[in-house]
MIDOSE-1310 file (N, C-alpha, C; in nm, 2 decimals, decimal comma, always signed):
residues 233
xxxx	+8,52/+11,78/+17,54/+8,56/+11,73/+17,42/+8,52/+11,81/+17,25; +8,61/+11,81/+17,18/+8,59/+11,89/+17,04/+8,53/+11,79/+16,94; +8,44/+11,79/+16,89/+8,39/+11,69/+16,75/+8,52/+11,67/+16,68; +8,53/+11,60/+16,58/+8,59/+11,57/+16,44/+8,53/+11,63/+16,35
xxxx	+8,60/+11,72/+16,24/+8,57/+11,75/+16,10/+8,61/+11,63/+16,00; +8,54/+11,55/+15,93/+8,56/+11,49/+15,84/+8,52/+11,52/+15,69; +8,63/+11,52/+15,62/+8,57/+11,55/+15,47/+8,59/+11,42/+15,42; +8,48/+11,35/+15,40/+8,45/+11,26/+15,32/+8,43/+11,22/+15,20
xxxx	+8,49/+11,19/+15,14/+8,45/+11,16/+14,98/+8,34/+11,05/+14,95; +8,27/+11,07/+14,89/+8,13/+11,00/+14,82/+8,11/+10,96/+14,67; +8,26/+10,98/+14,63/+8,26/+10,91/+14,46/+8,23/+10,99/+14,36; +8,21/+10,98/+14,25/+8,17/+11,03/+14,12/+8,00/+11,07/+14,10
xxxx	+7,91/+10,96/+14,17/+7,77/+10,96/+14,12/+7,73/+10,86/+14,16; +7,76/+10,72/+14,13/+7,72/+10,66/+14,22/+7,70/+10,60/+14,31; +7,58/+10,58/+14,36/+7,58/+10,56/+14,55/+7,62/+10,46/+14,63; +7,66/+10,33/+14,51/+7,74/+10,21/+14,54/+7,89/+10,24/+14,55
xxxx	+7,95/+10,37/+14,49/+8,09/+10,42/+14,46/+8,16/+10,47/+14,61; +8,10/+10,48/+14,71/+8,11/+10,49/+14,82/+8,19/+10,38/+14,92; +8,29/+10,43/+15,01/+8,32/+10,36/+15,05/+8,27/+10,29/+15,14; +8,32/+10,17/+15,24/+8,28/+10,14/+15,36/+8,30/+10,21/+15,46
xxxx	+8,47/+10,29/+15,48/+8,47/+10,37/+15,56/+8,38/+10,50/+15,54; +8,37/+10,56/+15,45/+8,28/+10,64/+15,43/+8,16/+10,62/+15,46; +8,07/+10,50/+15,42/+7,93/+10,47/+15,50/+7,94/+10,53/+15,65; +8,06/+10,42/+15,74/+8,04/+10,43/+15,87/+8,04/+10,57/+15,93
xxxx	+8,11/+10,64/+15,87/+8,14/+10,82/+15,92/+8,01/+10,86/+15,94; +7,93/+10,85/+15,80/+7,79/+10,91/+15,76/+7,74/+10,85/+15,88; +7,72/+10,73/+15,89/+7,60/+10,68/+15,97/+7,64/+10,69/+16,14; +7,77/+10,76/+16,17/+7,82/+10,78/+16,33/+7,80/+10,91/+16,34
xxxx	+7,82/+11,00/+16,26/+7,87/+11,13/+16,27/+7,69/+11,21/+16,28; +7,67/+11,28/+16,40/+7,56/+11,33/+16,42/+7,52/+11,44/+16,33; +7,61/+11,51/+16,27/+7,62/+11,63/+16,16/+7,65/+11,58/+16,02; +7,59/+11,59/+15,96/+7,64/+11,59/+15,81/+7,61/+11,72/+15,72
xxxx	+7,72/+11,76/+15,72/+7,76/+11,89/+15,63/+7,75/+11,91/+15,47; +7,70/+11,97/+15,39/+7,67/+11,95/+15,27/+7,66/+12,10/+15,18; +7,76/+12,12/+15,04/+7,75/+12,27/+14,99/+7,57/+12,26/+14,94; +7,54/+12,38/+14,98/+7,41/+12,38/+14,92/+7,42/+12,52/+14,82
xxxx	+7,30/+12,55/+14,74/+7,26/+12,66/+14,64/+7,23/+12,79/+14,76; +7,22/+12,91/+14,72/+7,15/+13,00/+14,80/+6,97/+12,95/+14,83; +6,94/+12,94/+14,71/+6,85/+12,85/+14,70/+6,79/+12,73/+14,80; +6,88/+12,70/+14,85/+6,88/+12,55/+14,92/+6,83/+12,44/+14,86
xxxx	+6,90/+12,45/+14,74/+6,89/+12,30/+14,65/+6,99/+12,23/+14,72; +6,95/+12,11/+14,67/+7,06/+11,98/+14,72/+7,17/+11,99/+14,62; +7,28/+11,97/+14,68/+7,42/+11,95/+14,59/+7,45/+11,80/+14,59; +7,51/+11,80/+14,48/+7,57/+11,66/+14,42/+7,60/+11,55/+14,48
xxxx	+7,64/+11,60/+14,62/+7,73/+11,52/+14,70/+7,58/+11,50/+14,76; +7,53/+11,59/+14,82/+7,40/+11,55/+14,85/+7,30/+11,42/+14,79; +7,28/+11,42/+14,69/+7,21/+11,32/+14,64/+7,29/+11,18/+14,60; +7,42/+11,21/+14,63/+7,48/+11,08/+14,59/+7,45/+10,99/+14,76
xxxx	+7,41/+11,08/+14,85/+7,42/+11,00/+14,99/+7,25/+11,00/+15,05; +7,17/+11,04/+14,95/+7,05/+11,05/+15,00/+7,00/+10,85/+15,01; +7,06/+10,78/+14,98/+7,02/+10,67/+15,01/+7,04/+10,62/+15,13; +7,15/+10,68/+15,19/+7,23/+10,62/+15,31/+7,19/+10,72/+15,44
xxxx	+7,08/+10,82/+15,39/+7,10/+10,91/+15,51/+6,92/+10,95/+15,51; +6,92/+10,91/+15,67/+6,77/+10,99/+15,71/+6,79/+11,15/+15,78; +6,72/+11,23/+15,73/+6,75/+11,34/+15,73/+6,70/+11,39/+15,87; +6,58/+11,31/+15,88/+6,52/+11,29/+16,01/+6,63/+11,25/+16,15
xxxx	+6,73/+11,18/+16,13/+6,81/+11,13/+16,20/+6,90/+11,25/+16,22; +6,93/+11,29/+16,16/+7,06/+11,41/+16,15/+7,07/+11,54/+16,15; +7,11/+11,59/+16,17/+7,14/+11,71/+16,19/+7,18/+11,77/+16,01; +7,13/+11,80/+15,92/+7,15/+11,83/+15,77/+7,23/+12,01/+15,79
xxxx	+7,34/+12,02/+15,79/+7,42/+12,18/+15,81/+7,45/+12,19/+15,67; +7,36/+12,25/+15,53/+7,39/+12,32/+15,45/+7,46/+12,47/+15,43; +7,54/+12,48/+15,36/+7,66/+12,55/+15,36/+7,70/+12,62/+15,25; +7,67/+12,76/+15,23/+7,67/+12,81/+15,09/+7,82/+12,87/+15,06
xxxx	+7,90/+12,82/+14,94/+8,03/+12,84/+14,93/+7,97/+12,99/+14,77; +7,99/+13,05/+14,80/+7,97/+13,21/+14,71/+8,07/+13,18/+14,55; +8,00/+13,17/+14,43/+8,03/+13,13/+14,31/+8,11/+13,32/+14,29; +8,24/+13,36/+14,35/+8,20/+13,48/+14,28/+8,40/+13,52/+14,36
xxxx	+8,43/+13,60/+14,30/+8,59/+13,65/+14,27/+8,60/+13,78/+14,34; +8,52/+13,87/+14,38/+8,55/+13,95/+14,50/+8,57/+13,91/+14,65; +8,69/+13,91/+14,70/+8,79/+13,87/+14,76/+8,69/+13,89/+14,90; +8,64/+14,01/+14,93/+8,58/+14,10/+15,02/+8,46/+13,98/+15,08
xxxx	+8,37/+13,96/+14,98/+8,24/+13,84/+14,99/+8,30/+13,77/+15,01; +8,43/+13,70/+14,98/+8,48/+13,55/+14,97/+8,52/+13,50/+15,15; +8,55/+13,64/+15,16/+8,60/+13,61/+15,32/+8,52/+13,64/+15,42; +8,41/+13,68/+15,39/+8,29/+13,69/+15,45/+8,19/+13,58/+15,48
xxxx	+8,17/+13,51/+15,34/+8,12/+13,41/+15,36/+8,17/+13,25/+15,41; +8,33/+13,29/+15,38/+8,38/+13,14/+15,40/+8,42/+13,18/+15,59; +8,43/+13,29/+15,61/+8,41/+13,31/+15,78/+8,30/+13,24/+15,84; +8,16/+13,28/+15,75/+8,06/+13,27/+15,81/+8,01/+13,06/+15,87
xxxx	+8,12/+13,04/+15,73/+8,10/+12,87/+15,70/+8,13/+12,83/+15,78; +8,29/+12,87/+15,83/+8,40/+12,79/+15,90/+8,29/+12,80/+16,09; +8,24/+12,92/+16,06/+8,17/+12,92/+16,19/+8,09/+12,82/+16,25; +8,02/+12,82/+16,12/+7,90/+12,73/+16,15/+7,88/+12,61/+16,17
xxxx	+8,01/+12,54/+16,10/+8,10/+12,45/+16,13/+8,17/+12,38/+16,28; +8,23/+12,53/+16,30/+8,31/+12,52/+16,46/+8,19/+12,51/+16,59; +8,09/+12,60/+16,54/+7,93/+12,53/+16,64/+7,95/+12,44/+16,69; +7,92/+12,34/+16,59/+7,88/+12,20/+16,62/+8,00/+12,12/+16,66
xxxx	+8,11/+12,16/+16,63/+8,25/+12,10/+16,64/+8,24/+12,13/+16,81; +8,26/+12,26/+16,85/+8,28/+12,34/+16,98/+8,21/+12,25/+17,10; +8,06/+12,16/+17,07/+7,99/+12,11/+17,19/+8,00/+11,96/+17,13; +8,14/+11,95/+17,12/+8,15/+11,76/+17,08/+8,07/+11,69/+17,00
xxxx	+8,04/+11,77/+16,91/+7,94/+11,70/+16,76/+8,07/+11,68/+16,66; +8,08/+11,56/+16,59/+8,15/+11,51/+16,45/+8,07/+11,59/+16,34; +8,16/+11,64/+16,28/+8,07/+11,67/+16,12/+8,14/+11,61/+16,03; +8,04/+11,54/+15,94/+8,06/+11,50/+15,83/+8,04/+11,57/+15,73
xxxx	+8,17/+11,67/+15,62/+8,16/+11,74/+15,52/+8,19/+11,62/+15,41; +8,04/+11,61/+15,34/+8,01/+11,51/+15,19/+8,07/+11,63/+15,04; +8,15/+11,56/+14,96/+8,24/+11,60/+14,85/+8,23/+11,53/+14,82; +8,18/+11,53/+14,65/+8,17/+11,41/+14,53/+8,33/+11,40/+14,52
xxxx	+8,33/+11,26/+14,44/+8,49/+11,22/+14,44/+8,58/+11,22/+14,54; +8,70/+11,27/+14,57/+8,78/+11,26/+14,64/+8,81/+11,40/+14,73; +8,82/+11,43/+14,87/+8,85/+11,57/+14,94/+8,95/+11,64/+14,86; +9,06/+11,57/+14,84/+9,18/+11,63/+14,85/+9,18/+11,64/+14,69
xxxx	+9,10/+11,61/+14,59/+9,19/+11,66/+14,47/+9,05/+11,76/+14,41; +9,08/+11,86/+14,35/+9,00/+11,99/+14,33/+8,89/+12,03/+14,41; +8,88/+12,00/+14,54/+8,75/+11,99/+14,63/+8,72/+12,12/+14,69; +8,59/+12,16/+14,72/+8,58/+12,27/+14,85/+8,63/+12,22/+14,94
xxxx	+8,64/+12,10/+15,00/+8,66/+12,10/+15,11/+8,85/+12,17/+15,15; +8,89/+12,14/+15,06/+9,06/+12,15/+15,09/+9,07/+12,28/+15,12; +8,99/+12,37/+15,08/+8,98/+12,56/+15,14/+8,91/+12,51/+15,30; +8,81/+12,46/+15,31/+8,76/+12,50/+15,40/+8,84/+12,41/+15,54
xxxx	+8,92/+12,34/+15,49/+9,02/+12,24/+15,57/+9,10/+12,36/+15,61; +9,16/+12,40/+15,54/+9,28/+12,53/+15,56/+9,22/+12,61/+15,65; +9,08/+12,67/+15,64/+9,05/+12,78/+15,71/+9,04/+12,73/+15,84; +8,98/+12,59/+15,88/+8,98/+12,55/+16,04/+9,12/+12,54/+16,10
xxxx	+9,20/+12,47/+16,01/+9,31/+12,49/+16,08/+9,38/+12,61/+16,09; +9,35/+12,70/+16,06/+9,41/+12,83/+16,02/+9,30/+12,88/+16,22; +9,17/+12,90/+16,15/+9,12/+12,96/+16,28/+9,08/+12,86/+16,42; +9,06/+12,80/+16,39/+9,02/+12,67/+16,49/+9,09/+12,53/+16,49
xxxx	+9,27/+12,58/+16,53/+9,33/+12,47/+16,53/+9,32/+12,36/+16,61; +9,25/+12,40/+16,71/+9,19/+12,27/+16,80/+9,11/+12,14/+16,78; +9,08/+12,21/+16,62/+8,93/+12,11/+16,57/+9,04/+12,01/+16,51; +8,99/+11,86/+16,54/+9,05/+11,76/+16,44/+8,99/+11,74/+16,32
xxxx	+9,06/+11,71/+16,25/+9,02/+11,68/+16,05/+9,09/+11,55/+16,02; +9,00/+11,45/+15,97/+9,06/+11,36/+15,93/+9,00/+11,37/+15,78; +9,04/+11,27/+15,69/+9,02/+11,26/+15,54/+9,00/+11,15/+15,48; +8,84/+11,13/+15,47/+8,82/+10,96/+15,38/+8,82/+10,96/+15,27
xxxx	+8,96/+10,92/+15,20/+8,92/+10,93/+15,03/+8,82/+10,88/+14,95; +8,81/+10,92/+14,88/+8,70/+10,87/+14,78/+8,73/+10,83/+14,64; +8,66/+10,79/+14,58/+8,67/+10,75/+14,41/+8,62/+10,90/+14,34; +8,77/+10,95/+14,22/+8,75/+11,04/+14,19/+8,65/+11,00/+14,06
xxxx	+8,61/+11,17/+13,97/+8,54/+11,15/+13,86/+8,65/+11,08/+13,78; +8,77/+11,12/+13,79/+8,86/+11,09/+13,67/+8,89/+10,91/+13,68; +8,85/+10,89/+13,77/+8,90/+10,70/+13,80/+8,75/+10,67/+13,73; +8,62/+10,72/+13,77/+8,48/+10,67/+13,72/+8,50/+10,69/+13,59
xxxx	+8,56/+10,78/+13,52/+8,52/+10,84/+13,35/+8,60/+10,68/+13,29; +8,76/+10,73/+13,38/+8,83/+10,60/+13,30/+8,78/+10,45/+13,30; +8,67/+10,37/+13,39/+8,60/+10,26/+13,42/+8,50/+10,27/+13,29; +8,43/+10,36/+13,30/+8,31/+10,36/+13,21/+8,34/+10,36/+13,08
xxxx	+8,47/+10,42/+13,01/+8,50/+10,42/+12,90/+8,62/+10,33/+12,88; +8,63/+10,23/+12,93/+8,76/+10,16/+12,92/+8,85/+10,21/+12,85; +8,93/+10,34/+12,93/+9,05/+10,40/+12,86/+9,13/+10,41/+12,98; +9,23/+10,33/+12,98/+9,37/+10,32/+13,05/+9,40/+10,43/+13,08
xxxx	+9,44/+10,50/+13,23/+9,49/+10,62/+13,27/+9,63/+10,67/+13,21; +9,69/+10,52/+13,25/+9,82/+10,52/+13,25/+9,90/+10,34/+13,29; +9,99/+10,30/+13,18/+10,02/+10,20/+13,20/+10,19/+10,19/+13,16; +10,24/+10,12/+13,25/+10,38/+10,09/+13,23/+10,48/+10,25/+13,29
xxxx	+10,53/+10,28/+13,14/+10,63/+10,43/+13,17/+10,52/+10,56/+13,10; +10,38/+10,56/+13,11/+10,33/+10,67/+13,10/+10,31/+10,82/+13,17; +10,30/+10,89/+13,08/+10,28/+11,00/+13,16/+10,13/+11,05/+13,18; +10,10/+11,04/+13,27/+9,96/+11,11/+13,30/+9,92/+11,23/+13,38
xxxx	+9,81/+11,27/+13,35/+9,81/+11,45/+13,41/+9,66/+11,48/+13,43; +9,65/+11,53/+13,51/+9,45/+11,59/+13,52/+9,57/+11,73/+13,54; +9,44/+11,84/+13,44/+9,48/+11,95/+13,39/+9,32/+12,01/+13,37; +9,35/+12,15/+13,46/+9,18/+12,22/+13,48/+9,18/+12,30/+13,31
xxxx	+9,06/+12,26/+13,23/+9,07/+12,34/+13,10/+9,05/+12,45/+13,12; +9,12/+12,55/+13,05/+9,12/+12,68/+13,01/+9,09/+12,77/+12,89; +9,09/+12,83/+12,85/+9,09/+12,92/+12,71/+9,25/+12,94/+12,68; +9,37/+12,89/+12,78/+9,49/+12,94/+12,71/+9,48/+12,80/+12,61
xxxx	+9,50/+12,77/+12,51/+9,50/+12,73/+12,39/+9,60/+12,62/+12,37; +9,73/+12,73/+12,38/+9,86/+12,66/+12,32/+9,89/+12,61/+12,46; +9,87/+12,62/+12,55/+9,94/+12,55/+12,75/+9,84/+12,40/+12,72; +9,67/+12,45/+12,65/+9,61/+12,25/+12,65/+9,66/+12,16/+12,54
xxxx	+9,72/+12,23/+12,42/+9,79/+12,19/+12,34/+9,96/+12,12/+12,41; +10,02/+12,18/+12,43/+10,13/+12,15/+12,53/+10,11/+12,03/+12,67; +10,02/+12,05/+12,72/+9,97/+11,95/+12,79/+9,93/+11,77/+12,71; +9,89/+11,81/+12,63/+9,85/+11,69/+12,54/+9,93/+11,66/+12,47
xxxx	+10,06/+11,73/+12,40/+10,18/+11,70/+12,37/+10,29/+11,63/+12,44; +10,27/+11,66/+12,57/+10,36/+11,61/+12,69/+10,34/+11,52/+12,73; +10,20/+11,42/+12,75/+10,19/+11,30/+12,78/+10,07/+11,24/+12,72; +10,08/+11,08/+12,78/+10,00/+10,97/+12,71/+9,86/+10,99/+12,74
xxxx	+9,87/+11,04/+12,81/+9,68/+11,06/+12,87/+9,66/+11,16/+12,93; +9,56/+11,26/+12,92/+9,50/+11,37/+13,00/+9,40/+11,36/+13,04; +9,34/+11,41/+13,14/+9,20/+11,43/+13,18/+9,17/+11,59/+13,21; +9,11/+11,66/+13,11/+9,07/+11,79/+13,12/+8,95/+11,83/+13,18
xxxx	+8,92/+11,84/+13,35/+8,83/+11,90/+13,43/+8,79/+12,06/+13,41; +8,64/+12,05/+13,41/+8,63/+12,18/+13,41/+8,59/+12,21/+13,27; +8,59/+12,12/+13,19/+8,61/+12,15/+13,03/+8,45/+12,22/+12,97; +8,40/+12,23/+13,06/+8,24/+12,27/+12,97/+8,21/+12,39/+12,90
xxxx	+8,33/+12,49/+12,99/+8,33/+12,65/+12,93/+8,42/+12,67/+12,81; +8,48/+12,56/+12,80/+8,59/+12,58/+12,70/+8,59/+12,46/+12,58; +8,44/+12,41/+12,57/+8,47/+12,29/+12,51/+8,48/+12,30/+12,30; +8,45/+12,44/+12,29/+8,48/+12,45/+12,15/+8,62/+12,44/+12,06
xxxx	+8,69/+12,52/+12,18/+8,84/+12,53/+12,12/+8,93/+12,39/+12,16; +8,85/+12,31/+12,30/+8,93/+12,19/+12,31/+8,90/+12,13/+12,17; +8,76/+12,13/+12,13/+8,74/+12,03/+12,01/+8,84/+12,06/+11,90; +8,82/+12,22/+11,92/+8,92/+12,24/+11,78/+9,09/+12,18/+11,79
xxxx	+9,13/+12,16/+11,91/+9,24/+12,12/+11,96/+9,22/+11,96/+11,93; +9,15/+11,91/+11,95/+9,17/+11,75/+11,91/+9,15/+11,75/+11,75; +9,09/+11,83/+11,70/+9,11/+11,82/+11,55/+9,25/+11,82/+11,48; +9,30/+11,98/+11,54/+9,46/+11,97/+11,49/+9,59/+11,88/+11,51
xxxx	+9,55/+11,85/+11,65/+9,61/+11,66/+11,65/+9,57/+11,56/+11,59; +9,50/+11,60/+11,55/+9,43/+11,47/+11,50/+9,39/+11,35/+11,62; +9,37/+11,39/+11,70/+9,30/+11,30/+11,81/+9,14/+11,30/+11,87; +9,06/+11,33/+11,75/+8,94/+11,32/+11,76/+8,89/+11,19/+11,80
xxxx	+8,92/+11,10/+11,74/+8,89/+10,95/+11,80/+8,98/+10,88/+11,91; +9,06/+10,99/+11,98/+9,13/+10,94/+12,07/+9,04/+11,03/+12,22; +8,89/+11,08/+12,20/+8,88/+11,15/+12,34/+8,76/+11,13/+12,33; +8,73/+11,13/+12,47/+8,58/+11,12/+12,50/+8,53/+11,23/+12,60
xxxx	+8,43/+11,27/+12,58/+8,38/+11,34/+12,75/+8,25/+11,31/+12,76; +8,25/+11,30/+12,93/+8,17/+11,27/+13,02/+8,11/+11,36/+13,11; +7,94/+11,38/+13,07/+7,91/+11,41/+13,22/+7,84/+11,33/+13,31; +7,85/+11,41/+13,46/+7,83/+11,31/+13,55/+7,84/+11,18/+13,55
xxxx	+7,97/+11,12/+13,53/+8,00/+11,01/+13,52/+7,91/+10,92/+13,62; +7,90/+10,80/+13,61/+7,84/+10,66/+13,71/+7,70/+10,70/+13,77; +7,66/+10,87/+13,75/+7,57/+10,86/+13,83/+7,41/+10,83/+13,72; +7,32/+10,84/+13,75/+7,20/+10,83/+13,72/+7,19/+10,89/+13,55
xxxx	+7,24/+11,02/+13,59/+7,22/+11,12/+13,47/+7,37/+11,13/+13,37; +7,42/+11,02/+13,41/+7,54/+11,04/+13,30/+7,51/+11,03/+13,15; +7,56/+11,11/+13,13/+7,56/+11,11/+12,97/+7,71/+11,12/+12,90; +7,78/+11,01/+12,81/+7,85/+11,03/+12,74/+7,85/+11,05/+12,60
xxxx	+7,94/+11,17/+12,56/+7,86/+11,27/+12,44/+7,93/+11,20/+12,32; +7,87/+11,19/+12,21/+7,91/+11,21/+12,05/+7,97/+11,32/+12,05; +8,10/+11,32/+12,03/+8,18/+11,47/+12,00/+8,14/+11,54/+11,88; +8,08/+11,44/+11,78/+8,03/+11,58/+11,68/+7,91/+11,62/+11,68
xxxx	+7,80/+11,60/+11,78/+7,74/+11,67/+11,84/+7,73/+11,77/+11,95; +7,86/+11,76/+12,01/+7,85/+11,85/+12,10/+7,89/+11,97/+12,13; +7,94/+12,03/+11,99/+8,01/+12,15/+11,99/+7,88/+12,29/+12,02; +7,79/+12,25/+12,00/+7,67/+12,35/+12,04/+7,59/+12,29/+12,16
xxxx	+7,60/+12,21/+12,27/+7,56/+12,19/+12,36/+7,59/+12,29/+12,50; +7,50/+12,32/+12,56/+7,58/+12,39/+12,68/+7,58/+12,27/+12,79; +7,74/+12,22/+12,83/+7,72/+12,11/+12,87/+7,74/+12,16/+13,03; +7,68/+12,07/+13,13/+7,70/+12,13/+13,28/+7,82/+12,12/+13,34
xxxx	+7,86/+12,17/+13,46/+7,99/+12,19/+13,51/+8,03/+12,06/+13,54; +7,99/+11,97/+13,57/+8,02/+11,83/+13,65/+8,07/+11,74/+13,47; +8,16/+11,78/+13,41/+8,17/+11,72/+13,29/+8,35/+11,74/+13,22; +8,40/+11,62/+13,19/+8,54/+11,65/+13,20/+8,55/+11,56/+13,03
xxxx	+8,67/+11,58/+13,00/+8,70/+11,50/+12,88/+8,90/+11,43/+12,89; +8,84/+11,33/+12,83/+8,95/+11,22/+12,88/+9,04/+11,23/+12,71; +9,19/+11,24/+12,70/+9,23/+11,22/+12,57/+9,35/+11,10/+12,60; +9,31/+10,98/+12,49/+9,41/+10,89/+12,55/+9,48/+10,89/+12,42
x	+9,60/+10,92/+12,40/+9,71/+10,90/+12,26/+9,76/+10,73/+12,23
């Protein structure tokens, strides 16, 4: 018997926002895999599930995902990661790979899934959907993402100013993810389009560390990676 690899979405931050199915899979899987830093610190997803998992009763498999564009390094590290997971699956152990938000929306699990299908096609893979930070932000801010015939988009924020402007102009609501590194030009864009009062920025939405920012104070702040901007016209 070969184990099943589960991509388990554990929600945007609040542990109570994981689904009943995600909870069951976490309880039933003998191995829980999670992203970790090279220093061994817990990932955001790992922290979300802390209240549900007794590490003494599970094999906790920390996986390092390199933050680099060096393809040789990426290939080596990803190959090693896939092998570590396969070692568990090949002896019949199910592996629950936890990811914040939803596994199929801008998630590390997407690449993991593609690599496992390519290298170990005999491995079973199942996806457990989760509540994304996009949905969490809309709820916390009370901002509808789409209604009626509204056009809605999720866009990774970049320094391509005109592309970001086009995204806002062509949609009724846009959620810009990965906004931390380009917050100043994004604030400039809001002012240019007279949408400063139609936007909000949130960090680690729904978690105990959540911050809903005052846009007038955010320009000189070093935002954390898990920050997004909602623009609703």
